[in-house]
C-alpha angles and dihedrals in degrees: 000000000000135000129216126235110273114259102226106133111111123208091256096058090040091054089049090054092047092047091048088069109019095038092056092063093088090062090074107013095074094050093048091050093050090051089056103038107014114202089349093067101094097090089051093051092046089053090052090050092051091051090048090057092046092051089049091054089050091055091056085064091047093053090051091054098041108039093160094065128224097138119216088352091064096037094055097039097087090059094052141305092253093059091047090052091049089051092049092048090053087052090051090053089049094051091045093058091037090063093047096042096045091049091051094045091047091054089047092054087053089057094243110167111261093236090060098045102084096055093040090048091055091049089050093052089049089053092053088049088055093049092048088054084076092046130251117293129191093341093155093056092045091053091050090050094049094043093062099070091042090056087046088051094051093047090047094053091046093048094048093048097047095092090051099045110125141162092208095090096044118111131208117253123239115312094229125065103232101061088047089051092049091051090048093054091047096058098039090116091114087087091067115120101018091107088066091080093057092056092049100055092091091069099034117121105258120243115266112276092021113143114242094231092050108029122191121207103173095117096042092047092045091052089051099043105039100058091045093046092048092047092047093048101038094034096049090047095051093046090050091053088049092053093047092049090065114108114276091235087071092060094108092050091047092053092047089053097042090118091060099020096146090057090051092050091048091052091047098052096036090053091053090050103032107020131248095306092048091049092053093047095048090043091053090050095050091045093050093043093054095040092055094047088047089053090049088053088055089055092048091050094051092047089047091052091051090048095048095050092044091053092047091051091050088054091052091251094116131028117294091239088073089072093059108120134209119226089273093059095254118135106244105208095043088051092055092046092047089057098040098050097057091044090053091049090052090052095050097037113030115175135054095260093049091049092047090053090059093042111067098052092063099046095042089048093051093046092047093051091050095047094044093047092051095043093054098041103102094187090071120093097246122137116229097251089056091042091053090046092053092044092053091051088049092053092048092051090046089056090048091051092050091050091052092048088052100043100034109048092171090059091048090049091051097050089043091056090049091050094048092046093047097044091044091055089046092055094045091048094049092047091048091050093047095245119150137171121243133182119234134166115279093243091055091050092051091052091052093046093049095054111113108193091186089069091054093056116096113258115243116250119256123242106117131318130245124186119205119191112203135184093179144351100293139154086267088076093056091045092052093047091051091049094048091049092051092050100036090238133149115250117219111196113202127197118185118202107200110214112182100201126121098228103018102132114112112255095193096077090245113139123234107244127211088213089069094053111076097206093045092046092055092052096043095046091049091048094048093045094052093042092052089050093053097035099250116139107234121194116194118218122193119192129182111202142145091235124037095202093057092047091050094052093045091051094047093049092043094052095040093226121187095218138020119209116202133177123210118296116268096202120119123248091258090053091050090049091052101047108351128257122301091251093053093050092046092051091050095053108027115114115256095239092063116083117221124215118188114201116196 
């Protein structure tokens, strides 16, 4: 028996996580657009804002169709494993450059000298790698907290600039279409981060009245996506107008400060309204706010890279060594790769413009694969008007991707390297495991896929239920079996594998098996063997979760057990200091009708 990840992420924290990545795009998009088009960049920026809103609406449809998460990896899987892997590798390229670009932009907003940024940025990424060694904690709450001052900064800049907004200084874009199109594709970075919501649907709180076995998250996802999409679109457009309303004689200064252009705009308008001291104070507040949120996006990108590689390895798409965990539940090799890749990108492409050139091709490719896979999947419950809307968005993004591949050879080279390395590892991994692809008739494949082995297993007899949670073969097992035998009860043996990755749930629909976990297999086989000898039905339960206490309470409540047997907590003193022992947390949340027995 298996248990799903708990759905405990509300729309507020989901919006915070989404804004932590998507909302930071305005920090560098406006400056890059000004560097390309100068005072004629407003139409280009507004077009990017409109596309961002359109893509956000498409992702509400995606969240409806894929309530169990997985992002582009889940969306492309029905069309074939290879396409799903290509989409995931595009996402890996996206998150890699996200980590590098967000670090660079954050340091720019702190007014770090440009010559110092590369080495400091590498040190920052190493720091986040060290933090992720212990697993991600409370990232949603942190993103919400850091998003508040950024929203205040955006509203403050807009409010201070309102008396000075003008169309007199705006210039017309190029007269021909192609140069404008190339400029548009070059600043399409405002789409960055939108894919995060599709990976989070597996832990979103279900809509009210949604059945547990078929959860719906349309309302929750809509509440998370729409406010962020509107803020990104409207906020970016208004901030761009504010920047372009500054005097033309400041053009050289604007270009010099393009990496932290919103801090420069804040200083300019606050100085006009509040004087020199007020301008410096407000500029520092804006710079610090955006820098902290950008650094939060770096942490999210590193955690997402770890989760994607861990998930792909669990689905036999990467070497099995990628699933090896440290004692904190973090995959070791994915962690090292997630730190090494952004550092490599910083070394080969220093500078915001160079990083931006590598960025868009990955995020646009991942989004295009996801939208196309969803639009052309006839099994999904999508009406034809919405399907046509999504298909048109897919075609537009395909055109953008092809333009980027044609006009930015460095970006094409980068994403090609990621694809070659990823597909090469996949081929080596599958050959090493003895996995091969065969072609069978469609009706035979459907018969194999529809087989449910769980239904063929004998059902345990009823007579009371006892749940035993084990971390090893201990005397608690003997005590639980004796108790179950004396009462004629069924004994459920639970083993929780704590995996501290942000997006680690399998998106393929394949179930985690205790037989594939050596520690769990030893416990389960021992329990089943002893239970068979004494005539006690033993049902193994294997759960993969980020927190053991949450999984234990969920399993106990789902099964409706009479008693829960626990051993002493195995967490370290530091872990107990951070979030309490497992026993304490279980006592706090366990339903009152379930008795708890703590066995030392």
